[in-house]
C-alpha positions in Angstrom: 41.3 27.0 75.1 38.5 28.3 77.3 35.9 29.3 74.7 33.6 30.6 77.4 36.0 33.4 78.1 37.0 34.0 74.5 33.5 34.1 73.0 31.8 36.7 75.1 28.7 38.9 74.2 29.3 42.0 72.1 32.7 40.7 70.9 33.2 41.0 67.2 33.7 37.9 65.1 33.7 36.9 61.4 31.6 34.2 59.8 33.6 32.5 57.0 31.9 30.0 54.7 31.6 28.9 51.1 28.6 30.4 49.2 27.2 27.7 46.9 25.3 30.3 44.7 28.3 32.3 43.8 30.8 29.5 44.2 33.1 31.6 46.2 34.4 32.0 49.8 32.8 34.8 51.8 33.6 36.4 55.2 30.9 38.4 56.9 31.4 40.5 60.0 29.1 40.3 63.0 29.0 40.3 66.8 28.2 37.7 69.4 24.8 38.0 71.0 25.1 35.4 73.7 28.2 33.8 75.2 29.6 30.3 74.5 27.8 27.7 76.7 27.6 23.9 76.2 29.2 24.2 72.8 26.6 26.7 71.5 26.3 30.4 71.2 24.3 33.0 69.2 25.5 35.7 66.8 23.7 38.5 65.0 22.9 37.4 61.5 25.3 39.2 59.2 24.4 41.3 56.1 25.2 40.4 52.5 24.3 42.7 49.5 22.1 44.8 51.7 20.1 41.9 53.1 20.5 39.4 55.9 22.3 36.3 54.5 20.1 33.3 54.3 21.9 30.6 56.3 20.3 27.2 56.6 20.3 24.6 59.4 23.4 22.3 59.3 25.4 24.8 57.2 29.1 24.5 58.0 30.9 27.8 58.8 34.0 29.0 60.6 33.8 31.6 63.3 37.0 33.8 63.3 37.8 35.6 66.6 40.7 37.0 68.5 41.9 35.8 72.0 44.7 37.0 74.2 47.7 34.7 74.5 50.8 35.9 76.4 49.5 39.5 76.2 49.2 39.2 72.4 46.1 39.0 70.3 45.9 35.7 68.4 43.4 35.0 65.7 41.6 31.7 65.8 39.0 29.9 63.5 36.4 27.7 65.2 34.5 25.3 62.9 30.8 25.5 63.6 27.4 24.3 62.4 24.3 26.5 62.1 21.6 25.0 64.3 18.8 27.4 63.5 17.7 31.0 62.8 15.6 33.0 65.3 14.4 36.5 66.1 14.9 38.2 69.5 14.2 41.9 70.3 13.8 42.6 66.6 17.2 41.1 65.8 17.9 38.3 63.4 20.2 35.8 65.1 22.0 32.6 64.3 22.4 29.8 66.8 25.8 28.1 66.2 27.3 24.9 67.6 31.0 24.3 67.9 32.1 21.3 65.7 35.8 21.1 66.5 38.8 22.7 68.1 39.8 26.3 67.3 42.9 26.7 65.2 45.3 29.6 64.8 45.2 31.5 61.5 46.9 34.6 60.1 44.2 37.1 59.7 43.3 40.7 60.8 40.1 41.2 62.7 38.1 44.3 63.2 34.5 45.4 63.4 34.3 49.2 63.3 31.9 51.7 62.0 32.7 55.3 61.0 30.5 57.2 63.5 31.1 60.9 64.3 29.8 61.6 67.7 30.8 64.2 70.3 31.2 63.4 74.0 32.2 65.5 77.0 34.7 64.2 79.5 36.4 65.4 82.6 40.2 65.4 82.6 42.4 66.7 85.5 39.6 68.9 86.8 38.6 70.4 83.5 35.8 69.7 81.0 36.8 68.7 77.4 35.2 67.3 74.3 36.2 64.4 72.0 34.9 63.6 68.5 34.8 59.9 67.5 36.2 58.7 64.1 35.0 55.2 64.5 33.4 53.1 67.3 33.6 49.3 67.9 32.1 47.0 70.5 35.3 47.3 72.6 36.6 50.8 72.0 36.9 53.8 69.7 39.2 56.1 67.8 38.7 59.7 68.8 40.1 63.3 68.3 40.7 65.5 71.3 42.0 69.0 71.7 44.5 68.0 74.5 47.0 65.2 74.6 46.0 62.1 76.7 48.5 59.7 78.1 48.5 56.0 77.8 46.9 54.5 80.9 44.8 57.5 81.7 41.1 57.0 82.4 38.2 59.1 81.3 34.5 58.7 81.4 31.9 59.5 78.7 28.1 59.3 78.8 27.1 57.0 75.9 23.7 57.3 74.3 22.7 54.0 72.7 19.4 55.4 71.3 19.5 55.3 67.5 18.6 57.8 64.8 15.8 55.5 63.7 14.1 56.1 67.1 14.5 59.9 66.7 12.9 59.8 63.2 9.9 58.0 64.5 9.3 60.8 67.0 9.6 58.4 69.9 11.1 59.5 73.2 14.6 58.4 74.0 14.9 55.5 76.3 16.8 56.8 79.4 17.9 53.3 80.2 20.0 53.3 77.0 22.1 56.3 78.3 24.9 55.0 80.5 28.5 56.0 81.5 31.4 54.1 80.0 34.8 54.0 81.7 37.5 54.4 79.1 41.2 53.6 79.2 43.5 55.5 76.9 45.8 53.2 74.9 47.8 55.9 73.1 47.4 59.5 71.8 49.4 60.9 68.9 49.3 64.5 67.5 47.6 65.3 64.2 49.6 68.4 63.3 47.5 69.4 60.3 44.3 69.8 62.3 45.9 70.6 65.6 44.2 67.7 67.4 45.3 64.5 69.1 44.2 61.1 67.8 43.5 58.7 70.7 42.8 55.0 70.8 40.4 54.3 73.6 39.3 50.9 75.1 36.0 50.4 76.9 36.3 48.8 80.3 34.0 47.2 82.9 30.9 47.1 80.6 28.1 45.0 82.1 26.4 42.4 80.0 23.4 44.7 79.6 25.5 47.7 78.5 27.5 45.4 76.1 24.2 44.3 74.6 22.9 47.8 74.1 26.3 48.8 72.6 26.3 46.2 69.9 22.6 46.8 69.2 23.5 50.4 68.7 26.3 49.4 66.3 24.0 46.9 64.5 21.4 49.6 64.0 24.0 52.1 62.8 25.3 49.5 60.3 21.8 48.9 59.0 21.2 52.7 58.7 24.5 53.0 56.8 23.6 50.2 54.4 20.1 51.8 53.7 21.6 55.3 53.1 24.6 54.1 51.1 23.7 51.1 48.9 27.1 51.1 47.3 28.7 50.5 50.7 27.2 46.9 51.0 30.2 45.2 49.5 32.7 47.1 51.7 30.7 46.3 54.9 30.3 42.6 54.1 33.9 42.0 53.2 35.7 43.9 56.0 33.2 45.6 58.3 35.7 48.5 58.3 35.1 50.9 55.4 38.2 52.9 55.8 40.4 49.8 55.6 38.9 48.5 52.4 39.0 52.0 50.8 42.7 52.2 51.6 43.4 48.7 50.1 41.4 49.7 47.0 43.4 53.0 46.7 46.7 51.0 46.8 45.5 48.7 44.1 44.5 51.7 42.0 48.0 53.2 42.5 49.6 50.0 41.5 47.5 49.8 38.3 48.3 53.4 37.4 52.1 52.9 37.9 51.9 49.7 35.8 50.2 51.6 32.9 52.7 54.5 33.1 55.6 52.1 33.2 54.4 50.3 30.1 53.9 53.6 28.3 57.4 54.7 29.2 58.8 51.4 28.1 57.1 51.8 24.7 58.6 55.3 24.4 62.1 54.1 25.1 61.6 51.5 22.3 60.7 54.2 19.9 63.7 56.3 20.9 65.9 53.3 20.4 64.6 52.9 16.8 65.3 56.5 16.1 68.8 56.2 17.6 69.9 53.5 15.1 72.5 54.4 12.4 70.9 55.6 9.2 71.0 52.8 6.7 73.0 53.0 3.5 71.0 52.8 0.3 72.3 51.6 -3.2 71.9 55.1 -4.6 74.2 56.4 -1.9 76.9 54.1 -3.0 76.3 55.0 -6.6 76.8 58.7 -6.1 79.5 58.2 -3.5 77.5 59.8 -0.7 79.0 60.1 2.7 76.7 59.3 5.7 77.2 59.1 9.4 77.2 55.5 10.4 77.2 56.0 14.2 74.3 55.7 16.6 72.3 58.9 17.3 73.6 59.6 20.8 70.9 62.2 21.7 68.2 59.6 21.3 70.2 57.1 23.2 70.7 59.5 26.1 67.0 60.4 26.3 66.0 56.7 25.9 68.3 55.7 28.8 66.7 58.4 31.0 63.3 57.1 30.2 64.4 53.6 31.1 65.8 54.8 34.4 62.4 56.5 35.1 60.6 53.3 34.2 62.8 51.2 36.5 62.2 53.7 39.4 58.4 53.6 38.9 58.4 49.8 38.7 60.4 49.6 42.0 58.0 52.1 43.6 55.0 50.1 42.4 56.5 46.8 43.7 57.2 48.5 47.1 53.6 49.6 47.4 52.5 46.1 46.2 54.6 44.4 48.9 53.3 46.7 51.6 49.7 45.9 50.6 50.5 42.2 50.7 52.1 42.5 54.2 49.1 44.3 55.6 46.4 42.1 54.2 48.3 38.8 54.3 47.1 37.9 50.8 47.9 38.8 47.2 51.0 38.5 45.1 53.5 40.8 43.4 52.5 42.4 40.1 53.8 40.5 37.1 53.5 43.6 34.9 55.8 45.6 37.2 58.3 42.7 37.4 58.4 42.5 33.6 58.7 46.3 33.1 61.5 46.5 35.7 63.4 43.6 34.0 63.0 45.1 30.5 63.9 48.6 31.7 67.2 47.3 33.3 68.0 45.4 30.1 67.3 48.4 27.9 69.6 50.6 30.1 72.5 48.1 29.8 71.9 47.9 26.0 71.8 51.7 25.6 75.0 52.2 27.6 76.7 49.6 25.5 75.9 51.3 22.2 76.8 54.7 23.7 80.2 53.4 24.7 81.1 51.9 21.3 79.6 54.5 19.0 82.2 57.1 18.0 80.9 59.7 15.5 82.8 58.7 12.4 82.2 59.3 8.7 82.5 56.3 6.5 83.3 57.1 2.9 81.0 55.5 0.5 82.6 55.1 -2.9 80.9 53.8 -6.0 81.5 50.1 -6.4 82.7 49.5 -2.8 80.7 48.1 0.0 81.7 49.1 3.5 
């Protein structure tokens, strides 16, 4: 593999390593500052818990990146060694040296920030506006009022000046305002808001423009961390807040479904106890009392329905669980849902059996006889 073409400035990468302090594996998102030359390259020092992570010289890490292979994006991991830390243009950087050959891995890669900017563009002789939902170093996700077609080209005027510069009352640097040629990858309608969601790829960026773009994203990420302290964990783990929130929501749904399934299973057990035939006591035999010895079918019917509902919820939870595993490439099926599904199906078969063999008969109880 030609790493000089794969590891280019402004491309997003992930630094994977084992943290000795917490004794756990970490993956921190960042971008490349200088390209791969003579087995070395530089990356922006990633954040961890709101601060720049303190790497040391000779620390062993893996740089995870994507590369095109037969028109498909393949994820690779390159073993590297940290050579040194340095500061350039007020950016904390890491100098890395390749220490082996890249290997393919199964992993999703993204470095996006939720940034809501508005840009004007010309399309078929008319002027329109788009609103970004997120921006990365290679493209953006945006909403437009008109449908765009895959392969169409538009141009926006990008302002890489940051909010920090505005707050300090400094004048904007005109050299940081430059046009970007954008190619539309696809555009789908969002019916609820009457807009079109378009995936857009940045093309023909110069090295200077790429550097200003990732500096802008780096500054925005820093601003986001300072304004939202609780977001640190989300940013360090994925670099894409919306993706982590979606995964967390799925896990919460699975937990809720598991708890409801357990509750319904307990309810079905209580109904089964109530459905049992009323026991015959010695005094009943003494006074020759007649008592119904069949199962209480009403309780069995309700209990069977509760078990069906438990089984359906367990199947739904396992379906969501499997989808989350497929998307993230990690995790395992919930044992609680597997157990509740198994017990619910067993209880259904048991209830159906007692319903089928339980005629409503009166057994006479005579004094001195045991039936």
